[in-house]
C-alpha positions in Angstrom: 53.6 40.0 65.0 56.2 42.3 66.4 55.9 41.0 70.0 56.4 37.3 69.0 59.7 35.7 70.1 61.1 32.2 70.3 61.2 30.8 73.8 64.9 31.3 74.1 64.8 34.9 72.8 62.2 35.8 75.4 64.1 34.1 78.2 67.3 36.0 77.2 65.6 39.2 78.5 65.8 37.9 82.1 68.7 39.4 84.0 70.7 37.9 87.0 69.0 38.6 90.3 65.6 39.4 88.8 62.4 38.6 90.6 60.4 36.2 88.4 56.7 35.7 89.1 54.8 32.9 87.4 51.2 32.0 87.1 50.0 28.3 87.3 47.7 26.1 89.6 49.2 22.6 89.6 49.3 22.1 85.8 46.6 24.5 84.9 47.9 27.7 83.5 51.5 26.7 84.1 53.8 28.2 81.4 55.8 25.1 80.9 57.4 26.3 77.6 58.9 29.3 79.4 60.0 27.4 82.4 61.8 24.8 80.2 63.5 27.6 78.2 64.8 29.2 81.4 66.2 25.9 82.7 67.9 25.3 79.3 69.5 28.8 79.3 70.9 28.3 82.9 72.2 24.8 82.2 73.9 26.0 79.1 75.3 29.4 80.2 75.0 29.6 84.0 72.8 32.7 83.6 70.6 34.1 84.8 71.6 33.4 88.4 70.3 34.3 91.9 66.7 34.8 90.8 63.9 35.3 93.2 61.0 33.0 92.2 57.4 34.0 93.3 54.2 31.9 92.8 50.9 31.6 94.6 49.7 28.0 93.9 52.4 25.5 93.2 53.0 25.2 89.4 54.3 21.7 89.5 53.4 18.0 89.3 54.9 16.7 92.4 57.8 15.2 90.5 59.9 17.1 88.0 57.6 19.3 85.8 56.7 23.0 86.2 59.0 25.0 88.5 60.6 21.8 89.8 62.8 22.3 86.7 64.4 25.3 88.3 65.8 23.5 91.3 69.4 23.9 90.2 72.2 25.2 92.4 72.8 28.9 91.7 69.7 29.5 89.7 67.5 30.6 92.5 68.4 32.6 95.6 64.9 33.2 97.1 61.5 31.5 96.7 58.2 33.0 97.9 55.4 30.5 97.4 51.9 29.9 98.6 51.8 26.1 98.1 54.8 23.7 98.0 53.5 20.2 98.0 53.7 19.8 94.2 57.2 21.4 93.9 59.2 18.9 96.1 62.5 19.8 94.4 62.1 23.4 95.4 61.1 22.1 98.8 64.3 20.3 99.2 66.2 23.5 98.5 64.2 25.2 101.3 64.4 22.5 104.0 68.2 22.1 103.3 68.8 25.8 103.7 70.0 26.2 100.1 67.8 29.2 99.4 65.8 31.9 101.2 62.3 30.5 101.4 58.9 31.7 102.6 55.5 30.1 102.6 52.7 32.6 102.7 49.0 31.9 102.4 48.0 31.4 98.8 45.1 33.7 99.0 47.4 36.5 100.4 49.9 35.8 97.7 47.2 36.1 95.1 46.0 39.4 96.6 49.6 40.6 97.0 50.0 40.7 93.2 47.1 43.2 93.0 48.7 45.4 95.7 52.0 45.4 93.9 50.2 46.4 90.7 48.6 49.3 92.6 51.9 50.3 94.1 50.5 50.0 97.6 52.4 49.0 100.7 51.0 45.5 101.2 48.0 43.3 102.0 46.4 44.2 105.4 44.4 41.3 106.6 43.7 39.1 109.6 44.4 36.0 107.6 47.3 34.1 109.3 46.9 35.4 112.8 47.9 32.7 115.3 49.4 30.4 112.5 53.0 29.9 111.5 52.9 32.9 109.2 52.3 35.2 112.2 55.7 36.8 112.8 55.4 35.9 116.5 55.7 32.3 115.4 57.7 32.0 112.2 56.5 34.8 109.9 56.3 32.3 107.1 60.1 31.8 107.0 61.0 28.2 106.2 64.7 28.1 107.2 67.6 29.9 109.0 68.8 31.5 105.8 65.6 33.5 105.4 66.2 36.8 107.1 63.9 39.5 105.7 60.5 40.1 107.5 57.8 40.0 104.9 55.0 40.0 107.6 54.5 42.3 110.5 51.8 42.7 113.1 50.1 46.1 113.0 47.3 47.6 115.1 44.5 49.4 113.4 41.5 50.8 115.4 42.6 48.7 118.4 42.7 45.4 116.5 45.6 43.3 115.4 46.2 42.8 111.7 48.9 41.3 109.7 50.6 43.4 107.0 52.2 41.3 104.1 54.7 43.6 102.5 54.9 44.2 98.6 58.0 44.0 96.6 58.8 44.8 92.8 58.3 42.1 90.1 60.9 42.2 87.3 59.5 39.4 85.1 56.0 38.0 84.8 55.3 34.6 83.2 51.6 34.4 82.2 49.7 32.1 80.0 46.8 32.2 77.7 45.2 30.7 74.6 45.5 33.2 71.8 47.4 36.4 71.2 46.5 38.9 68.5 48.9 41.3 66.7 48.7 43.9 69.5 49.6 41.3 72.1 46.1 41.1 73.6 45.7 37.7 75.3 42.5 35.5 75.5 42.0 32.3 77.5 39.2 30.5 75.8 40.8 27.0 76.2 42.2 27.5 79.6 40.5 25.9 82.6 41.3 28.8 84.9 42.2 32.5 84.5 44.1 32.6 87.8 46.1 35.8 88.5 47.3 36.5 84.9 46.0 40.0 84.8 47.2 41.0 88.3 50.7 39.5 87.7 51.1 41.2 84.4 49.9 44.6 85.8 52.3 44.1 88.8 55.3 43.6 86.5 54.5 46.4 84.2 54.0 48.8 87.0 57.2 47.7 88.7 59.1 48.6 85.5 59.5 44.9 84.6 58.5 42.8 81.5 55.7 40.4 80.7 56.2 37.3 78.7 53.0 35.5 77.6 52.9 31.9 76.6 50.0 31.0 74.2 48.8 28.3 71.9 48.5 30.4 68.8 48.7 33.9 67.4 46.2 35.5 65.0 46.2 38.7 62.9 42.6 39.5 63.4 42.0 41.6 66.6 40.5 39.7 69.4 37.0 40.8 70.7 37.4 43.1 73.6 35.2 40.9 75.7 37.5 38.0 75.1 40.7 39.7 76.2 41.9 38.7 79.7 45.2 40.6 79.6 45.4 43.6 77.3 48.3 44.1 75.0 49.5 47.2 76.7 50.8 45.0 79.5 52.4 42.3 77.3 56.0 42.8 76.1 56.7 39.4 74.5 54.6 36.5 73.2 55.9 32.9 72.9 53.9 30.3 71.0 54.3 27.0 72.9 54.6 23.5 71.6 51.5 21.4 72.3 53.3 19.1 74.8 54.2 22.2 76.9 50.7 23.7 76.8 48.5 21.0 78.1 45.3 22.1 79.8 46.3 20.2 83.0 49.1 17.8 83.7 46.6 15.0 83.4 44.5 16.2 80.5 45.6 17.5 77.1 42.3 19.3 76.5 38.8 18.8 77.8 36.2 21.3 76.5 34.2 20.9 79.7 37.1 22.2 81.7 37.0 25.4 79.6 33.2 25.7 80.0 32.7 24.8 76.3 30.5 21.7 77.0 28.7 20.0 79.8 29.1 16.5 81.1 26.6 14.1 82.7 28.0 13.5 86.2 25.3 11.1 87.3 26.9 8.3 85.3 30.3 8.7 87.0 31.6 5.6 88.6 30.8 5.6 92.4 33.8 5.3 94.8 34.7 2.0 96.3 33.3 1.4 99.7 36.4 1.9 101.8 37.6 4.2 104.6 38.0 7.2 102.1 34.3 6.8 101.0 33.1 6.5 104.6 34.9 9.8 105.5 33.6 11.4 102.3 30.0 10.2 103.0 30.0 11.6 106.5 31.3 14.8 105.3 28.7 15.0 102.6 26.1 14.8 105.2 27.4 18.2 106.4 26.5 19.5 102.9 22.9 18.4 103.5 23.1 20.1 106.9 24.7 23.3 105.9 24.0 23.9 102.1 25.1 27.2 100.7 28.5 27.8 99.2 31.2 25.1 99.9 34.9 24.8 99.4 36.5 21.3 99.0 40.2 21.0 99.6 42.7 18.8 97.8 43.1 15.1 98.6 40.6 13.4 100.9 37.9 16.1 100.5 37.8 15.5 96.7 35.7 12.4 97.4 32.9 14.6 98.8 32.0 15.8 95.3 31.9 12.2 94.0 29.5 11.2 96.9 27.3 14.3 96.1 27.2 13.2 92.4 26.3 9.6 93.4 23.6 10.8 95.7 22.2 13.1 93.0 22.4 16.5 94.8 25.6 18.0 93.4 23.6 20.5 91.3 21.8 21.7 94.5 25.0 22.9 96.4 27.5 25.4 95.2 30.9 23.7 95.3 33.8 26.1 94.7 37.6 25.7 94.3 40.1 28.4 95.4 41.5 29.2 91.9 38.1 30.7 90.9 35.7 27.9 90.1 32.0 28.4 91.3 29.5 25.5 91.0 29.7 22.3 89.1 32.0 19.5 90.1 35.6 20.2 91.0 38.1 17.8 89.8 40.9 15.9 91.6 44.4 14.6 91.3 46.5 16.4 88.7 43.2 17.9 87.4 42.8 19.7 90.7 41.6 23.2 90.3 39.6 22.5 87.1 35.9 21.7 87.2 33.1 20.5 84.9 29.7 22.1 84.6 30.7 25.1 86.6 28.5 28.1 86.7 31.2 30.9 86.8 34.9 31.4 86.7 36.5 34.2 88.7 40.1 35.4 88.8 41.9 33.8 91.8 42.3 37.0 93.8 38.5 37.7 93.4 37.7 34.3 94.7 39.8 34.9 97.8 38.1 38.3 98.3 34.9 36.3 98.6 36.4 33.7 100.8 38.2 36.1 103.1 35.1 38.2 103.6 33.2 35.2 104.9 31.5 34.0 101.8 31.9 30.3 102.5 29.1 28.6 104.4 31.2 25.4 104.7 34.7 24.3 104.1 35.8 20.6 104.0 39.5 20.3 104.2 42.2 17.7 104.9 44.1 17.2 108.1 47.6 15.7 108.5 48.1 16.4 112.2 45.7 17.4 115.0 46.9 18.2 118.5 45.4 18.4 122.0 44.2 22.0 121.4 42.5 21.2 118.1 45.2 22.9 116.0 45.8 21.4 112.6 48.9 21.2 110.6 48.9 20.4 106.9 52.0 22.5 105.9 55.2 20.9 107.2 56.2 17.5 108.7 59.8 17.0 109.5 61.6 17.5 106.2 58.4 17.3 104.1 57.3 20.7 103.0 53.6 20.8 101.8 52.9 24.5 102.3 49.7 26.1 103.4 48.1 26.8 100.0 44.6 28.3 100.5 44.1 26.4 103.7 44.7 29.3 106.0 42.3 31.7 104.2 39.7 29.1 103.9 39.9 27.5 107.4 40.0 30.9 109.1 36.9 32.4 107.4 34.4 29.7 106.5 31.3 29.8 108.7 31.5 26.1 109.4 34.6 24.0 109.1 35.0 20.2 108.6 38.5 18.5 108.6 38.7 15.0 107.1 41.3 12.3 107.3 42.0 8.8 108.5 42.6 8.3 112.2 46.1 7.0 111.5 48.3 6.9 108.4 51.1 4.8 107.0 49.7 1.4 106.3 46.2 1.6 107.8 44.0 -1.3 106.5 40.2 -1.5 107.0 37.3 -3.6 106.0 33.9 -2.0 105.6 31.3 -4.8 105.7 28.1 -5.8 107.5 27.5 -2.2 108.3 30.7 -1.9 110.4 34.3 -0.7 110.4 36.8 -3.4 111.0 40.4 -2.2 111.7 42.6 -4.9 110.1 45.9 -3.1 110.6 46.5 0.1 112.5 48.5 2.8 110.6 52.1 3.3 111.8 51.8 7.1 111.8 49.7 8.9 114.5 47.8 11.9 113.1 46.4 12.9 116.6 49.5 14.1 118.5 50.3 16.1 121.6 51.5 19.2 119.7 51.5 19.8 116.0 54.8 20.7 114.3 53.4 23.8 112.7 50.1 25.6 113.2 48.3 26.0 109.9 44.8 26.2 111.6 44.6 27.8 115.1 41.7 26.2 117.1 41.9 28.9 119.8 41.3 31.5 117.2 38.3 29.5 115.9 36.9 28.9 119.3 37.1 32.6 120.1 35.2 33.3 116.9 32.5 30.6 117.8 33.4 28.8 114.5 31.8 25.3 114.4 34.6 22.7 113.7 34.3 18.9 113.1 37.2 16.4 112.7 35.9 13.4 110.7 37.7 10.1 110.5 36.7 6.6 109.3 36.0 5.5 113.0 34.8 8.6 114.7 33.9 12.2 114.6 35.3 14.8 117.0 34.1 18.4 117.5 35.8 21.5 118.9 34.2 23.0 121.9 35.1 25.8 124.3 36.1 23.2 126.8 38.2 21.1 124.4 37.9 18.4 121.9 34.7 16.2 122.3 34.1 12.8 120.9 30.8 13.3 119.0 30.2 10.0 117.1 31.7 6.6 116.8 31.4 4.2 113.9 29.6 0.8 114.5 32.3 -1.9 115.0 34.8 0.4 116.7 35.7 0.0 120.4 35.9 3.5 121.9 38.6 2.5 124.5 41.1 0.4 122.5 40.6 1.9 119.0 40.2 5.6 119.9 41.0 6.7 123.4 44.0 4.5 124.0 45.6 5.8 120.8 45.2 9.5 121.8 48.1 11.1 123.6 45.7 13.6 125.2 42.3 13.5 126.8 39.0 14.3 125.1 35.5 14.9 126.4 33.4 11.7 126.2 29.7 12.3 127.0 26.6 11.2 125.1 28.5 9.7 122.1 26.3 9.0 119.2 26.6 6.2 116.6 27.5 7.3 113.1 24.6 7.0 110.6 24.4 3.3 109.5 23.8 4.3 105.9 27.5 5.4 105.7 28.7 1.8 105.9 26.2 0.2 103.5 27.3 -0.6 99.9 24.4 1.3 98.4 23.5 4.9 97.9 22.6 6.7 101.1 19.5 8.4 99.8 20.5 11.8 100.9 18.7 13.5 98.0 15.5 11.8 98.9 15.2 13.5 102.3 12.6 16.3 102.2 14.6 18.2 104.7 17.5 18.5 102.3 15.6 20.8 99.8 13.7 22.6 102.6 17.1 23.3 104.4 18.7 24.8 101.2 15.6 27.0 100.9 16.0 28.1 104.5 19.7 29.0 103.9 18.9 31.1 100.9 15.9 32.7 102.6 18.1 33.6 105.7 20.8 35.1 103.4 18.3 37.3 101.7 16.9 38.5 105.0 20.4 39.2 106.3 
């Protein structure tokens, strides 16, 4: 086919100081063949140099794969990313002031590609107000070398909004499964479709080029219904080696991730009864309470879907993941973003349209730091740059919000036995502190919107109230004074504290599915939504 080039031939099209935008969510959809070729060219020739790199979700593995390969002095001048936790080598450049660096909400980044494609001025949204991306705080800038304002506060109809400005994209890296002779791209073996179409359109309409990495090329035209990116947008096609086109970093290929088969989840091995399962179980009880459409974050929240599977009700709630998964069982670890038995798969920007508009009934997210106001930080701790990811979009717009995490970190050891929580060794790192280092979730904004918020740990549950943080529940075996209050650097409201459900601490299924009120509550949620 006339558009097919070798990896190196395609990468030779990139010029110094170009803005390169790549797709990828962890390892899913990450164009590793193209990234490796770009690294090889720079190490061999010193060109292209001073590139601007743009991505929504961190296309990396937390070590050295994906865009971690591009962390060479001189290769990058600017980085604009939505999530940084899995690209630590780029994070080092940012925190050490070696590049201009921005962290904008993943959902906003995803929507920004569409606005660039349409040649509009930017994304106008309330997402990010009161957080570190608000220009009255940091404006998403990560160091002192970062000078340009990409976010501004504007007033429309008497209300404050944030305007995230658009910019041209010179080169788009996208990824699919098959390319036909016209350059049409399908994604039948991909776990996610992500923002491939929006990124390709943005580059095309910016006068740039689109390079597509695929598994194979075919001479027979693809069915129009199978085409995710039309050939009119694709300039060059590169066929990847199998090792550089894995479905995820952890999985070469699983047909269930691509929606080509279904898997029995009831037989999945239950979690070990430890502090993580205790937290996941208490959070899963909120699924029973709330029902509806739910987002589970990365890390600790991943256990909630495992508990729902063990309890036999995972098919009765609609779990979702931000890259576009609706229904089924979201996966964890380096498979995060993929899912099995999902009902539908949207483009990433479409999923965030749904989220931003209030489509989530419940979100269960991690927490790294919580302060006296109830603010949460998950994005930056000292020199560790994790980035916001979809956290700001999701936490700001979900109807109900649950944060999950251990009470302390760094060596915490517990024993869950005899229906109690025993703290064997306290963690060295406090997670509840006077003031968070960076505001990723603004509790005052949430309180002003009457958003219900819980903070669930292995030993207690707090809730956000208009008067402050209230201790809502305590685990059996925990001394409120010495193991909770004395470890807090601020005061909380203590009145009428309940004991956490004893089933949480038993080494047997909780029987959540057997409760009649579970099914009746789901029916009520659906009925109320239809009436509304």
